[in-house]
N, C-alpha and C positions, 0 to 999 in steps of 0.2 A: 692476723698472723697467717701466713701461707702454710697450708698443709703439704707435707712432702708427698702424700698420696696423690695430690693433684698435679705434681710436676710431670713433665714429659717423660715418657718411657725411654729407657736406654736399651741397647741390644742385650745387656745383661738381664734387665727386668723381663724382657720378652723370653729369653732363654730359661730363666727360672720358672716362669709360668708354664712354659712348655714342659719342662722337667717335672713339675709338680702334677701335671695332668696324667703322667705315667703312673699307674697304680702300683707298679713294682718299685718305683724310685721316688719316694716322697721326702727323703732327707737330703740335706746338702750342707756344706760348709763353705762360707765365704771368707777367703783369705786375700787381703789386699792392703795396700798402704793407707796411712792416715789421709783423710780427705778424699778418698776415692769414690765414696758413695755407698759404702756398705750399709750404713744405717738407713739411708733412703731406700735402698733395695729391700732391706728387711721389712720396713714399714709397708712398702708396696706389696710384698709377698704376703704379709699377714692380712692385709686388706683383701687381697685376692682369695686367700684360703677361707676367710670368714664368709665372703660372698659366695664362693663356689662350693665349699664343703662344710661350712659351719653347722648347718642344721643336721647333716648326717653325722658329723663328729659328735655333736651334743647328744644325739639320739643313741649313740653307741658308748657314751660315757668317756669319750676320748678328748685329749687336750693337745695343745701345741706348745712345745718348749722352744724358747728362743733365748739363746745364751749369747751375750754380747760382751765387749771388753770393759765398758765403763758404766758407772751409775748414771752419768750424763746421758749416755745412749739409751739406757733403760727408761729414763724420764722422757726423752724425746720420742721413743717408740710408743709408750703409753699415752703421751700427749696427743699423738696422731691417731692411733687406733682405739684409744680408750682402754679402760680397765675391764675388759671383757673377761668373764670367767673361763672362756675358751683358751686364753693365752696365759702362759706363765713366762714372763720375761725376767731374766736375772743376769748377773755377771759371772764370769768364770771364777 
């Protein structure tokens, strides 16, 4: 099975990583239509956060909350990034 993390980056993926590097702006909301790539971008962002900031977040007892629309998306996200204690993924 192909992991979404390994899919080519979109302009949105690049913009999200740039946004998350700004220490003052590390939250975001993704609003787009069905099939537009929201879940893939969330998976790629979580992978980036784990690699870039994971050790520091764990050291400070911090976690990442990811709220998505469906249980299917929750399963897809955990399927790609794993059930890391750093992430709490749930539905609205």
